[in-house]
N, C-alpha and C positions, 0 to 999 in steps of 0.2 A: 628414338624418342625415349625419354626418361619420364615414366609415369609413376607418380607417388600418390596412390589413393589414400583416402582416410585410413589412419593407422598403419600406413605403409612404412616400412623400415628405411633407414638411411644407409650411408656408406661410411666406413671408418676412414680416418685420414690416410691419404695416399698421394702419390705423385703419378701422373699418367705415364711418365717416361718408363717406369718400371714394367708396366704391362707391355709396352711396345718393344722394349729391349728383350724381355723374356720371350716374346714371340718372334724374335729375330726380325723385327720390323724397323721402322724408322726411329731414330733417336731424338728427333725434335719435331714438334708440331705445335700448331695453335688450335685451340678448341674455341668454338663459337657457340655460346648458349643463347638460344632464342626462347624467351619466356612465352608460353602459351597461356599460362594462368598467372595471376598475381602470386607472388611469393611473400609469405609473412613468417614471423618467428615460429608461430604454431604449426606451419606447414613443413618444417624441416628444411629451410632454404640451404642453398649452396653456401658454404663458409670457406673463406680463403685466408691464408696467412699473407698479410700485407707486408710490403717492403722485404720480400724474399727474393734475393737476386743471385743466390748461389746456384751454380749449375752443377750440382752434385746430387747423387742419390742418397737419401737419408736412410739410416738404419731401419730395416723393415723385415717383416715376416710375410712372405708371399705377396708383397706389395703394400701391405698395410703397415704404415709407419709405426715403429715401436712406441709403446705408451709413454715411456719416460721422455722421449723426444717430443711427443704431442703435448705432454703436460707443460713443457717449457715454451710452447708457441702461443702467440696471440692471434686468435681467429676473429674475422669480421664477417658478419652475415651479409650476404648479397641480396638485399630486398629489392625486388623488381616488380614492375607492372606488366601486364600482358603486352607483348610486342617489343619489350626492351631487349637489348642485345648486350652480352657480356663476353669479353674475349680474355683468355688466359692461356699461358703456354704449358708445355709438358712437365716443367719443373716445379710449378707452384703447388705446394701442399694444400690440399682441399679435402672437405668432408661434407656431410649433411646428416641432420638428425632425422628422427622419426616424424611423420606427419601426424600431429596430435589434433588436427582439426577435422571437421566433417566435410571438407572439400578437397578435391584433387589438386596436386601441384604437378603440372606437366611442363616439360621443357624439351625442346629439340637441341641435341648436341651435334654439331658438325665439326669434323676434324680435318685440318689441312696441313700438309707438309710441303716442303719445297719441291717443285717439279723435278729438279735435278736429282733429288734423293730417290725417286722412283714412285711407282704406283703400287700401293699396298692394300688397296681396297678389297680385292678378292681374297687375298691371304688373310687379312684381318678377320673377315667374316667367316671364313672357313675355320679358323682357330676358335673364334667365339662360338660358332655353332657346336663344335666338338665339346667345348667346355660346358655349354648349356645342357648337352645331352647327359653330362655327369653332375648336373645340379648347380653349376657355378654361373653367377650372373655376369661376371666380368673377367677379363684376363688377369687382373689382380684379384686376389681372394679377399676383397674388402667390403662385400655386401653384408650388412648386418642382419639380413633376413633370410628367408627361404623362397625359392622359386615356387610360384603357385601355378599348377597345371591349368590350362584353359580347356 
């Protein structure tokens, strides 16, 4: 579950493929975003590069796409209502901004790879747990904020 509370930070531009490759996981998957809350410009929605068909890893630093590459991209905000579903693959550059509203923006992200590629669920979460113990939100170092202890 991706929960972006009011004033919650966003994610720098990245491709999910870099996180999975760095963790020696699967090299291709589909992400399914299920919107729990409405997404508006003020809530820092998912933004994707449309018409991106290259199956290549863009220049990056720890998964965050280099700024000069990002500056040349054309991003489109994905504005959704609660219950809407968005699919995108591991190669699509995407990001999100800070939630500047007084409402949360929550979305569930489900990730699927081909059955023939193997089951990476346990390994993914073991790697993610280890990184979170060291203050990292994701396998890519693309989170623009800091983890808040509960």
